[in-house]
C-alpha angles and dihedrals in degrees: 000000000000118000131180122176132172137170130188115250102180146314138250091237125069142195118263092197132046107267101224096171095050091053090043091055094046092050091047090054093050093046095047092046090054094047093045093047102037106026117133113255114262095027118158096257130052105214090192085080086075092064118108107236112199090202094054103024125187132177091235096056090042084068102031095054089070089069096057124072132189098226145352094269091052091049096045092050093054096044090050092057092041097054098038096047098024100060100059090035093054089047090055100039100037125247098274096049092045090054088050092055091048096049098038092048089051094051099044090044091056093048089048089055089049095050095046094043092050089051102042106019111017093164088072095060088095092066117089125229127226135167141076096256093110091051094045088047088057089052087053092051092047091046092052089058097043104034103023089136095063129091130230124218111225137187112215141185122199119189121179107153097180088057092041093243122146110153136158133173147120127264143157116258127187106258093228090060094043096048097041091048089050091048093048088051092054091049091053094047091048090053094047091048103047113087095006100077128228095105098174094141124036100226092169089069087064091056097051093043092050094050089048097053091047095048092049095049089053088050089051089056093245095143093066092047087047091057093055095045091048090063091048091049092048091049091055091049091050091049095052089051088053091246092140098171091047089050089050091053094049090046090051089050092050096048091049084066100033108023090169099070107111095188088055090053090049091048090051088051091052090050088053093049093049089054092049096249100132093161097065092037089061091064094043092052091046091053091050090052093046096049095047090050093050089053091050094247092139095166093051094046090052093046090051089050095050091047090051089049093055092051104035121054110230092002111181140171129220107294100257094043094044092053090045092054091043095051091044089057090051093048090053091051093252090137101162089047088050092048089054091049093048094050092052089052095054089044095052101032104032089151096049117120085232096057095090091051089051093051088051090052091048091051092052093049091048095051103034105031108022096033096229105134094166093059090043087056090054091053093050091049092050087051095049094042102042100033102035094150094053120110091239093055094086090050089049091054091053092051091047088056093047096047089046093053089047090058123199120335121268113245116244109270096017119131121245 
């Protein structure tokens, strides 16, 4: 006896957004299975009407049959594939397109079974078909197109008693190998089944569903986006392996396709920093901040700025963007970060027309927020001395007089 069994446990890619449709489909399958299997006799609804009957097919049942299952193992198997492969795929395709893949694969899979059964085993046309296997096969087909560069973690068991082999474990397998092996296995089982009887599992549903998912993904343009993400994925792997120059090359390839990816610019900047190239990292960090700010992702832009400031001495952005980021930090009460950004601006752009205003903001933060009136006084003095012709110079003179009259701050706990 020879036995080989494997089950997917996870992927090395994840979903960046919550996959609502994936979870909705999974929960729907569970609820309908329970109602179908355990409903009281004589209830108001006959769930057998949802079964796809090859002898009397309808478009509606070609879809609804995917939500019914014959047993817990049947249900769990489909739910596992749906959750593992569906979450990252929905994130990439979008919820609506993902739902189209699920339903279209279920329908085409059902009709594929109908056609092949009518040709090779017409005596089985009287048996209904249930299960989400065709739909999940479509998800696998679309996944192969969109995320072919990823790896799947599988748990396996190999039992070959005549050879003395009894091995089990977990390992990562390239998803191309895993899915194509699965597809080939479905094709072999389909050919063995048709015309020989014993049609307990409709393997031909898997073939039709898989082909539908792959073709829809190609029609959605998933292959081009996969090419861009493959470079990004490879860059992250190379970075984790400390291959800084390899990571740089992959990030550059990705950005040649998708130049608007802020995180990729930041990743390239990190690779430059790790390789000791702070000159080029400056431009990549600046691009990451700019793109995030243009998209309205203020927190992300500020985080990239702070990261760049930690790695690059005197890092600065172009004047308008730099002031925008610094003022944004002040508005969101990130006073120390704002001070750091303001200081960098004055250091890099001492002749800017905005330098006096920046010194004013620094003085206000130092006195009002950080309780450092002495340092605030120094900012006002610099404003009044170096920018005497500026509109804020007179105001700075008044603040210098006020702070001078106030004297040094009284230590906490001291008696007046």
